[in-house]
N, C-alpha and C positions, 0 to 999 in steps of 0.2 A: 455498542458500536466499536469498531476496531480501534484499539489504543495500544496495540502491540503487534509488531511483525518481525520476521526473521530475514536476515540478509546473509546468505551463504553462497551467493554467486561469486565465483572466483574470477580473477582478472582474465585468465586464459579463456574461460568459458564465456565471459562477457564479450571479449574480443571476437570469439568465434561467432557468437550470435549476431553481433553488429556487422561482421563481414557478410554473413548470410543475408542480412537485411539491407546491405549496401548503404549502411549508415557510417559516415566517417567518424574517426576518433582523433581528437587533437594530438599532435605529435609530442606535446609536452606532458601528457598524462601518463601515470604509472599505476601499478597495483596499489599504491598508497591512497589513491583517489577512490578506491572501492573497498573500504574496510568491511570485514565480516562481523556479524553480531548475532548471538542467539536471540536476543530480544532488543528491539529498538522501541523505545517508549516515548510518550508525549514529552516534549521539551528537550529530547536528545538531539544531538547533531548527527546528521546522516547524509549520505550521498544522494543526489537527485540528478536526473538527466534533463538537460535543456538544450535547445537549438542555439548554436553559435555560428551563424553564417551557414556554410555548407557542411559543418560537422556537428556532432552531438557531444557536448562536454558533460563531465561529471562535476558538480559543484556541491560543496558542503553547506548545508543549511540546517536551521533549527526547526523541528517539527512542532508546529502550531502557530497560528496567528495570535498576537496578544489580545487580551480581553478588550472589548469595545468600550466598556465603562469600568471604573474602579471597582474591585471586588468581584468582577465577572469571571467567567471561566474562559480559558484559552480555546480558540476554535481550531481543533485538530482535525475535525471532519466538517465538510461543507456540502450542503444538499445541492445536487445538480438539477433536480426536477424543476421544470419551469424556468430555468435560467439559461442564459447564453454566455459564452466565454470567448467571443471573438476579440474582445479587448483585453482579456486577461493574459498574463504571462504563464504559459503552460509548461508543465514538467511531467516527467514520469518518475515514480519512485521505484527503483529496482529492488526486487525482493525474491525470496524463494518460497515464502509462505507468509500467511497472516493468521492471527488468532482471534477467536471469539470466546466468550465466557458465558457459562450458564449456571443457574442455581441461585437461590436467594441468600445464601450465607457465604461468608468468606472463610477459607479460600474457595473460590468457585471452580467448577470444572473448566479446563482449558482445552479448546479444540483447535487443531492445526489444519488449515486449508491450503492446498497447493494445486497447481495446474496438473491435470491428469496426463497431459501429453508433452509437458515441457518442464525442465528444471528451473526455468526463469519465468518470472511474471512481472508485469509492470502495474503500478497503481496510478491511475490518473489523478493529477493534482494541479494546483496553481501555486505561484510563489509571489512574494512581495519583498521589496527591498527593506532591510532593517533600518532603524532610525538611530541617530546619535551614536554611531559607532557599533551598534548591535549587529549581529549576523543577519543575513537574509533569512526569511522564514517561509515555510510551506504548509499547505494543508491538503488533505485527501478529499476527493469528491465521492459522494455517496449516491446511491440510487435505491430503487425498490429491491427487495431480496429476490434472488433467483431460487429455483427449486432446490439447489444444493445447500443454500444458506437458510432458507425459510424455517426449517425445524429448529434453528439455533438463535435466530435474531430477526427482527422485523425491518431491518435496514441492512445494507451492505456497501462496502467500498466498491468503486468501479475498477474491476480487474481487466487489464488489457493483455491479451496474448502478444508475444513478440511481433507477430505480423501486423498488429494494429498500432505499434509504437509510432512509426513515422506519420501515420494519418493524424494522430492526436497532436504530436509536436508541431507539425507543419500545417494543420488545419485544412487538409485536402480531402476530407470526407465529412459528410453531415454529422454534427454532434450527436444527433439522435441515434445514429448507427453505432456509436461508440460508447456513449454514456448509458449503458443498459446492462441488465443482468446477463450472465452467461447461460447458455442452454444447460439442461439437466445432464449430469455426468461429466461436465467439463472440469469440475473441481473434485478433488478427493479430500476426505476428512478423516482425521485420526485423533483419538483422545491423547493429548499431550500430558495432561495431569488430571487425576480424579480429584474432584472437589470434596468439600465436607459433606454435602448432601449425598454424593455417590458413595462415600466411605460409610456413612451411617446406614445407607440402604444395604450395603454389602454386609456390614456387621449384623444387622437385623436378620438378614437371610441366613447368615451362618449360625446365629443363635437359635433360629427356628429349626 
């Protein structure tokens, strides 16, 4: 399941997308609120989008809910199937791509997924306030794999094209219409790094 994504959406591009969507941006926000990163990983701090009155602000939060019990794993993905989120605090995680990994051995093959018709994508999520002075935290919602993801993983994060951002943040559309896989061909995939298994296969073919 996704534990790594890319954020190369630049401030000017973000502002342009938000203007097209008629979503307001707080006047006190700057490019510093949207840092770029080749890889954002679990427990990293990252920008998320959340509604603040009639504008959408960028807030810095830590990726993953803390473990429910001592020694447990952080909840960086949260299954959306069969759940309702009307009482949850909703966010969108801005990104330009996300990664999935295949292969039984480390390092695994790393696959980059991006929207076919947009340089910006949003990942549906929820957030909770941090405790005892800790930063606020967020997690990504997941759903069944769509046809573009299915060959690589049996689950996928909920990817929202820009035209669905307002509907998720302001809950003005049924959740079932948003928390679902994208149609075939909506995502493009490219090999970002060949893993050990792929390298061994290549060497075996070369030797033959």
